[in-house]
C-alpha positions as CSV (number, residue, x, y, z in Angstrom):
1,M,0.2,-0.1,0.0
2,K,1.5,3.2,-0.8
3,K,2.2,5.8,1.6
4,I,1.1,9.6,2.3
5,I,2.3,12.0,4.6
6,L,0.6,15.2,5.9
7,I,2.4,18.1,7.5
8,S,0.0,20.7,8.8
9,H,-1.6,22.7,11.4
10,N,-5.1,22.5,10.0
11,D,-7.4,19.7,11.6
12,K,-9.8,20.1,8.8
13,T,-6.8,18.8,6.5
14,H,-6.2,15.9,8.6
15,Q,-10.0,14.9,8.9
16,F,-10.0,15.3,4.9
17,L,-7.4,12.7,4.4
18,E,-8.8,10.3,7.1
19,D,-12.4,10.6,5.5
20,N,-11.3,10.1,1.8
21,Y,-7.8,7.9,2.0
22,R,-7.6,5.7,4.9
23,G,-7.7,2.4,3.9
24,H,-6.6,3.1,0.0
25,Y,-3.0,4.6,1.6
26,Q,-1.3,4.1,4.7
27,L,-1.5,7.8,6.0
28,F,0.9,9.6,8.5
29,L,-0.4,12.7,9.7
30,H,2.0,15.0,11.2
31,K,1.5,18.4,13.0
32,D,5.7,18.8,13.4
33,L,8.1,18.6,10.6
34,S,10.8,17.4,12.7
35,H,8.7,14.8,14.3
36,A,7.6,13.7,10.9
37,I,11.6,13.3,9.5
38,D,12.4,11.4,12.6
39,R,9.6,8.9,12.3
40,H,9.7,8.5,8.6
41,G,13.0,10.1,7.1
42,K,14.5,6.7,6.2
43,E,11.4,5.2,4.4
44,I,10.2,5.3,0.9
45,I,7.3,7.8,0.8
46,D,5.2,8.0,-2.2
47,Y,3.4,11.4,-1.5
48,L,3.8,14.3,0.9
49,L,1.2,17.0,1.5
50,V,2.4,20.1,3.4
51,E,0.3,23.5,4.2
52,Y,2.0,26.7,2.8
53,E,0.5,28.3,6.0
54,F,2.4,25.8,8.3
55,L,5.6,26.6,6.4
56,K,5.1,30.1,6.9
57,E,4.5,30.0,10.6
58,S,7.5,27.9,11.0
59,G,9.9,30.3,10.0
60,D,12.0,30.4,7.0
61,I,9.9,28.9,4.3
62,H,12.8,28.1,1.7
63,E,14.7,26.4,5.0
64,Q,11.7,24.3,5.6
65,C,11.3,23.3,2.0
66,S,14.8,22.4,1.5
67,K,14.6,20.0,5.0
68,I,11.7,18.3,3.3
69,V,13.1,17.8,0.0
70,R,16.4,16.2,1.7
71,A,14.5,14.1,4.3
72,F,11.8,12.6,1.5
73,P,13.8,12.9,-1.7
74,S,11.6,10.1,-3.5
75,A,8.3,11.5,-2.4
76,I,6.3,13.2,-4.9
77,K,5.4,16.6,-2.8
78,F,2.3,18.9,-2.9
79,V,1.8,22.0,-1.5
80,V,-1.5,23.0,-0.1
81,S,-2.8,26.7,0.7
82,E,-5.6,29.2,1.4
83,K,-6.7,30.6,-1.8
84,R,-5.0,34.0,-0.6
85,H,-1.5,32.5,-0.8
86,T,-2.2,30.6,-3.9
87,R,0.4,32.7,-5.9
88,E,3.1,32.0,-3.0
89,A,2.2,28.4,-3.1
90,I,2.8,28.4,-6.9
91,S,6.5,29.8,-6.3
92,L,7.3,26.6,-4.3
93,L,6.9,24.5,-7.4
94,K,10.5,25.4,-8.1
95,K,11.5,24.4,-5.1
96,G,10.9,20.5,-5.7
97,F,6.9,20.5,-5.3
98,A,5.0,18.8,-8.2
99,N,1.6,20.7,-7.8
100,Y,-0.4,22.7,-5.7
101,L,-4.0,22.6,-4.0
102,S,-6.2,25.5,-2.5
103,H,-8.7,25.0,0.1
104,P,-11.3,23.7,0.4
105,L,-9.8,20.5,-0.6
106,L,-11.4,18.1,-2.9
107,A,-11.2,14.4,-2.9
108,E,-11.7,14.1,-6.7
109,E,-8.9,17.0,-7.2
110,L,-6.2,15.2,-5.1
111,S,-6.8,11.9,-6.7
112,H,-6.7,13.4,-10.2
113,I,-3.2,14.9,-9.6
114,I,-2.0,11.7,-7.9
115,E,-3.1,9.9,-11.1
116,E,-1.4,12.5,-13.3
117,E,1.7,12.0,-11.5
118,E,1.8,8.2,-11.8
119,S,0.8,8.2,-15.3
120,F,3.4,10.4,-16.1
121,I,6.2,8.2,-14.2
122,K,5.0,5.2,-16.4
123,E,4.9,6.8,-19.3
124,Q,8.3,8.2,-18.9
125,G,9.5,4.6,-18.2
126,Q,7.4,3.0,-21.3
127,F,8.8,6.0,-23.6
128,Q,12.5,5.3,-22.2
129,H,11.9,1.6,-22.8
130,L,10.9,2.1,-26.2
131,E,13.8,4.4,-27.1
132,N,16.0,1.6,-25.9
133,Q,14.4,-1.0,-27.9
134,V,16.4,-2.4,-30.3
135,E,14.0,-3.8,-33.5
136,T,14.5,-7.6,-33.8
137,T,16.5,-8.3,-37.3
138,V,14.6,-11.6,-37.6
139,P,11.0,-11.5,-39.0
140,E,8.6,-13.7,-37.5
141,I,7.9,-15.6,-40.5
142,M,11.4,-17.1,-40.4
143,L,10.3,-19.1,-37.5
144,Y,7.9,-21.1,-39.7
145,S,9.8,-24.1,-41.1
146,N,9.9,-27.2,-43.2
147,N,12.7,-28.5,-40.9
148,H,11.8,-31.2,-38.9
149,E,13.6,-30.2,-35.3
150,M,11.8,-26.7,-36.0
151,Q,8.5,-28.2,-36.3
152,I,8.9,-30.1,-33.0
153,I,9.8,-26.8,-31.5
154,H,6.9,-24.9,-32.4
155,A,4.5,-27.7,-31.4
156,K,6.2,-27.4,-28.2
157,V,5.8,-23.6,-28.5
158,E,2.1,-24.0,-28.9
159,A,1.7,-26.2,-26.1
160,V,3.5,-24.2,-23.6
161,S,2.5,-20.5,-24.7
162,R,-1.0,-20.5,-23.1
163,T,0.8,-21.5,-19.7
164,E,2.6,-19.3,-17.1
165,T,5.8,-21.5,-17.3
166,T,9.1,-19.8,-17.2
167,I,11.0,-20.5,-20.6
168,L,14.6,-20.8,-21.8
169,L,15.7,-20.3,-25.2
170,T,19.0,-21.4,-26.0
171,G,21.1,-21.8,-29.6
172,E,23.8,-19.7,-31.2
173,S,23.4,-16.0,-32.0
174,G,21.2,-15.0,-34.6
175,T,19.0,-17.9,-34.9
176,G,15.8,-16.3,-34.2
177,K,15.6,-16.5,-30.2
178,S,14.0,-13.0,-29.8
179,A,11.3,-13.7,-32.4
180,L,10.4,-16.9,-30.9
181,A,9.9,-15.2,-27.7
182,R,7.6,-12.7,-29.1
183,K,5.8,-15.5,-30.8
184,I,5.2,-17.1,-27.6
185,H,4.0,-13.8,-26.2
186,D,1.6,-13.4,-28.9
187,L,0.0,-16.8,-28.4
188,S,-0.3,-16.4,-24.7
189,K,-3.2,-15.2,-22.5
190,R,-0.9,-12.2,-21.9
191,S,-0.9,-11.2,-25.3
192,N,-2.6,-8.1,-24.6
193,G,-0.5,-6.9,-22.1
194,P,2.9,-5.5,-22.7
195,F,6.2,-7.2,-24.2
196,I,9.2,-6.0,-22.7
197,S,12.5,-6.8,-24.2
198,V,16.0,-6.4,-22.4
199,N,19.3,-7.4,-24.1
200,C,21.0,-7.7,-20.5
201,G,24.6,-7.8,-22.5
202,S,24.2,-4.1,-24.0
203,I,23.5,-2.5,-20.6
204,P,26.5,-1.6,-18.5
205,E,26.9,-3.4,-15.3
206,S,26.8,-0.2,-13.2
207,L,22.9,0.4,-14.7
208,I,21.6,-3.1,-15.2
209,E,20.1,-3.1,-11.8
210,S,18.1,0.5,-12.3
211,E,17.1,-0.8,-15.8
212,L,15.8,-3.9,-14.6
213,F,14.1,-3.0,-11.2
214,G,13.8,1.1,-11.4
215,H,15.1,3.6,-8.7
216,E,13.6,5.9,-6.2
217,K,14.2,9.8,-6.7
218,G,17.5,10.4,-5.0
219,A,18.8,6.9,-4.9
220,F,21.9,8.1,-6.4
221,T,23.5,11.1,-8.2
222,G,21.3,11.8,-11.5
223,A,18.4,10.1,-10.0
224,V,16.2,13.3,-10.1
225,R,12.9,11.2,-10.6
226,R,11.4,8.0,-9.6
227,K,12.0,5.4,-12.6
228,L,10.4,2.4,-13.2
229,G,12.2,-0.5,-14.2
230,K,11.7,-3.0,-17.1
231,V,10.3,-5.5,-14.5
232,E,7.5,-3.2,-13.6
233,L,6.6,-2.0,-17.2
234,A,6.0,-5.8,-17.9
235,E,3.1,-5.9,-15.6
236,G,0.6,-8.2,-16.6
237,G,2.6,-9.0,-19.8
238,T,5.9,-10.8,-20.7
239,L,9.6,-9.8,-19.6
240,F,12.1,-11.2,-21.9
241,L,15.6,-11.1,-20.7
242,D,18.0,-11.8,-23.4
243,E,21.8,-12.8,-23.1
244,I,20.8,-13.8,-19.3
245,G,24.2,-15.5,-18.9
246,T,25.9,-12.0,-19.0
247,L,24.3,-10.9,-15.6
248,S,26.5,-10.5,-12.5
249,K,26.3,-12.8,-9.2
250,N,24.3,-9.7,-7.8
251,I,22.0,-9.2,-10.2
252,Q,21.2,-13.0,-10.4
253,V,20.4,-13.1,-6.6
254,H,17.8,-10.1,-7.2
255,L,16.3,-11.9,-10.2
256,L,15.8,-15.4,-8.5
257,Q,14.0,-13.1,-5.5
258,V,11.8,-11.8,-8.2
259,I,11.1,-15.4,-9.4
260,Q,10.6,-16.9,-6.0
261,E,8.8,-14.2,-4.1
262,R,7.0,-12.4,-7.1
263,F,7.7,-8.9,-5.9
264,I,10.7,-6.3,-6.6
265,Q,12.2,-3.4,-4.5
266,R,13.5,-0.4,-6.7
267,V,17.2,0.9,-5.9
268,G,17.2,3.3,-3.0
269,G,13.5,1.9,-1.9
270,E,12.4,-0.2,1.0
271,S,8.8,-1.1,-0.3
272,N,8.1,-4.7,-1.6
273,I,6.1,-4.1,-5.1
274,P,4.2,-7.0,-6.0
275,I,4.7,-8.2,-9.8
276,N,2.6,-10.2,-12.4
277,I,4.9,-11.5,-15.1
278,R,5.6,-14.1,-17.4
279,L,9.4,-14.7,-17.8
280,I,11.2,-15.6,-20.9
281,A,15.2,-16.1,-20.9
282,A,17.4,-16.4,-23.6
283,T,21.3,-17.2,-24.0
284,N,23.8,-18.3,-26.5
285,E,26.1,-19.3,-23.9
286,D,26.1,-23.1,-22.0
287,L,24.4,-21.9,-18.9
288,E,25.0,-25.7,-17.5
289,E,29.0,-25.4,-18.2
290,M,28.8,-21.7,-16.5
291,V,27.2,-23.2,-13.3
292,E,30.0,-25.7,-13.1
293,Q,32.4,-22.9,-13.5
294,G,30.8,-21.1,-10.8
295,L,29.8,-18.2,-13.3
296,F,25.9,-18.7,-12.9
297,R,24.2,-19.5,-9.8
298,R,22.8,-23.2,-9.6
299,D,19.3,-22.2,-8.3
300,L,18.6,-19.5,-10.6
301,F,19.7,-22.1,-13.7
302,Y,17.1,-24.5,-12.4
303,R,14.2,-21.5,-12.0
304,L,15.1,-20.5,-15.5
305,N,15.3,-24.1,-17.1
306,V,11.8,-25.2,-16.3
307,F,10.6,-25.4,-20.4
308,P,14.0,-25.1,-22.2
309,L,14.0,-25.0,-26.2
310,E,17.0,-25.1,-28.2
311,L,16.8,-23.6,-31.8
312,P,19.0,-25.1,-34.6
313,P,21.7,-23.0,-36.4
314,L,20.9,-21.9,-40.0
315,R,23.2,-24.4,-41.3
316,E,21.1,-27.6,-39.9
317,R,18.1,-25.9,-41.9
318,F,18.8,-25.3,-45.2
319,E,15.6,-26.3,-46.4
320,D,14.2,-23.2,-45.2
321,L,16.9,-21.0,-46.7
322,T,14.8,-19.8,-49.8
323,Q,11.9,-18.9,-48.0
324,I,14.0,-17.0,-45.2
325,C,15.5,-15.3,-48.2
326,Q,12.3,-14.3,-49.2
327,S,11.2,-13.1,-45.9
328,I,14.2,-11.0,-45.6
329,L,13.1,-9.6,-49.3
330,E,9.8,-8.6,-48.2
331,K,11.1,-6.5,-45.4
332,L,13.9,-5.0,-47.3
333,N,11.3,-3.9,-49.7
334,K,8.9,-2.5,-47.0
335,K,12.2,-0.8,-45.6
336,L,13.7,0.8,-48.8
337,G,11.2,0.2,-51.5
338,K,13.6,-0.7,-54.5
339,G,11.2,-3.7,-55.7
340,I,13.6,-6.4,-55.8
341,F,11.8,-9.7,-55.3
342,V,14.1,-12.3,-57.0
343,I,17.4,-14.1,-56.0
344,D,19.1,-15.7,-58.8
345,Q,19.6,-19.4,-58.3
346,D,23.4,-19.5,-58.4
347,V,23.1,-17.1,-55.3
348,I,20.9,-19.8,-53.5
349,E,23.1,-22.4,-54.3
350,G,26.2,-20.6,-53.0
351,L,24.1,-19.4,-49.6
352,Q,23.2,-23.0,-49.1
353,S,26.9,-24.2,-49.2
354,Y,27.9,-21.8,-46.7
355,N,28.1,-22.5,-43.1
356,W,26.4,-19.4,-41.4
357,P,28.5,-18.7,-38.3
358,G,26.4,-15.7,-37.4
359,N,23.1,-17.8,-38.4
360,I,20.0,-16.0,-39.9
361,R,21.5,-12.5,-38.8
362,E,24.5,-12.8,-40.9
363,L,22.0,-13.7,-43.9
364,E,20.2,-10.7,-43.5
365,N,22.9,-8.8,-43.2
366,I,24.7,-9.8,-46.3
367,L,21.3,-9.4,-48.2
368,E,20.8,-6.3,-47.2
369,R,24.4,-5.0,-48.4
370,A,23.5,-6.8,-51.7
371,Y,20.0,-5.3,-52.0
372,I,21.3,-1.5,-51.5
373,L,24.1,-2.2,-54.1
374,E,22.1,-4.0,-56.6
375,Q,21.0,-1.9,-59.6
376,G,18.8,-4.2,-61.3
377,K,15.4,-6.0,-59.9
378,R,17.0,-9.4,-58.8
379,I,20.1,-10.1,-56.3
380,S,23.0,-11.5,-58.5
381,S,26.3,-12.8,-57.0
382,V,28.0,-9.7,-58.1
383,H,27.3,-8.0,-54.5
384,I,27.7,-11.0,-52.6
385,P,30.7,-11.4,-50.6
386,L,33.7,-13.5,-52.1
387,Y,33.7,-16.3,-49.2
388,I,29.9,-17.1,-50.4
389,P,30.4,-18.2,-54.1
390,A,34.0,-19.9,-53.4
391,L,33.2,-21.8,-50.2
392,I,34.6,-25.2,-50.5
393,N,37.7,-25.8,-53.4
394,Q,36.8,-28.2,-56.1
395,S,38.6,-31.0,-54.7
396,S,36.8,-31.2,-51.5
397,K,33.5,-30.8,-53.7
398,E,34.6,-33.9,-55.8
399,S,35.7,-36.0,-52.7
400,I,32.3,-35.4,-51.1
401,V,30.5,-36.1,-54.2
402,N,32.3,-39.4,-55.0
403,E,31.4,-40.4,-51.4
404,V,27.8,-42.4,-52.6
405,S,27.5,-44.0,-49.4
406,Y,26.2,-40.6,-48.0
407,N,22.7,-39.3,-48.0
408,L,22.6,-36.0,-49.3
409,E,21.9,-34.5,-45.8
410,D,25.3,-36.2,-44.3
411,A,27.2,-35.1,-47.4
412,R,26.0,-31.4,-47.1
413,R,26.7,-31.7,-43.2
414,K,30.3,-33.2,-44.2
415,A,30.9,-30.4,-46.8
416,N,29.8,-27.5,-44.5
417,Q,32.3,-28.9,-41.7
418,E,35.1,-29.0,-43.9
419,F,34.2,-25.5,-45.2
420,E,34.2,-24.4,-41.6
421,I,37.4,-25.9,-40.6
422,N,39.2,-24.7,-43.8
423,Y,37.6,-21.3,-43.4
424,L,38.6,-20.7,-39.7
425,K,42.4,-22.0,-40.6
426,S,42.5,-19.2,-43.4
427,L,40.9,-16.5,-41.0
428,M,43.2,-17.3,-38.3
429,S,46.4,-17.4,-40.7
430,Y,45.2,-14.0,-42.4
431,T,44.8,-12.2,-38.6
432,H,47.9,-14.0,-37.3
433,G,45.9,-15.7,-34.5
434,Y,44.3,-12.5,-33.4
435,V,40.7,-13.6,-32.1
436,K,39.6,-9.9,-31.9
437,K,40.6,-9.2,-35.5
438,A,39.4,-12.5,-36.9
439,S,35.9,-11.7,-35.2
440,E,35.7,-8.2,-36.8
441,V,37.1,-9.7,-40.3
442,S,34.3,-12.6,-40.1
443,G,31.5,-10.8,-38.3
444,V,31.3,-13.2,-35.8
445,S,31.5,-12.4,-32.0
446,Q,34.5,-13.3,-30.1
447,R,32.7,-15.7,-27.8
448,Q,31.0,-17.4,-30.7
449,L,34.7,-17.9,-32.7
450,H,36.3,-19.5,-29.5
451,K,33.3,-22.1,-29.6
452,L,33.7,-22.9,-33.1
453,L,37.8,-22.9,-32.7
454,K,37.3,-25.1,-29.6
455,R,34.8,-27.5,-31.6
456,H,37.3,-28.1,-34.3
457,G,40.6,-28.4,-32.4
458,I,42.1,-25.3,-33.9
459,E,44.4,-23.5,-31.3
460,S,44.4,-19.8,-32.4
461,K,47.9,-19.5,-30.7
462,S,49.4,-21.6,-33.2
463,F,48.7,-19.0,-36.1
464,K,50.9,-16.1,-33.9
């Protein structure tokens, strides 16, 4: 229950709050400022009302205002005055007060300005969220699939979406985890509520607690107003935490509390705020391995891993590649409007031979670059990176083709594996074993590059 403090000598004002707000708010009624500060100065107070006449009688008005602002930094403050002092009351809005009221007080008026303040705080939080929100690079249509593994995943999604179960999405970067999370939300009973997406890896560690849980005014330097966190903004809807493996141990503890206790505390706050959200988390890291290494809390992992879904990489669902390319073209046409609807067959064949370490996101980047440079009405190989059409050398292709004991899918997988090994060796040779530079050249994250090198037993230091 939210808290209201009144500081006033006026018995009528005390009675007004008792009659209209007792039971709806926690009321603390005082006739002495020092007593109010001693009793509640360390608490988080939501609203504070003070009589202008009280301030005037107590001595220096500006000094009294300063005491109130320092003692109750998070409270939204209103000044109440007789009509003859309205001008003076308005002048206090520059001293940290949000609004003013005149006698006789009306419950409708006070409730209205309280609602206005609460709406403003929420709108500011939502606006900031929209400003920070990064558009997903994976169109939803890409999630529909002819791939057997993906079809199984979609059947599981249909089953779990209408429950409240916590979901953990895993898979390599760029496989469509964000889009799948959005699909789960849209199929759920919470579809009319907000879908709040947070990329945990993109927020500095010093800010992540405030971003997730919000903060009270005065909680730290620069906290000039109360701010709602992403967890509160997701109330009644879905909170999607991407790259959850990047969270520090301290934030992991807070998140575990949210899942277990279903409440949060804002930074600088002491009040427990109940929450009603559905949580979906995602990672491209091996959380079980991180648990064994002591980098991720075991209890939090078990709380998140209630319903795991692992998305396959693009190289394992080439039967979808033509459809995915067409989806990307549709998106590019809406975005850039050049009217290119066709991709040459040799380009498709080249794309199907590449291993796609960056998955769908890498494919989208390559096609967007080709789309921008293309002068005609179809995507040709002219503007596709050289390493795509070249792919595997001719002798490797012939050796695989001659292995007639392989079925087509196994032969393609073997070809992709050989290309990946050759590509990584050439890449490390070109960059003299420097993984950071290799990451920049290949467009693959350093973390993913390390995983690929480890998978194929390639030591970067041997190329230095």
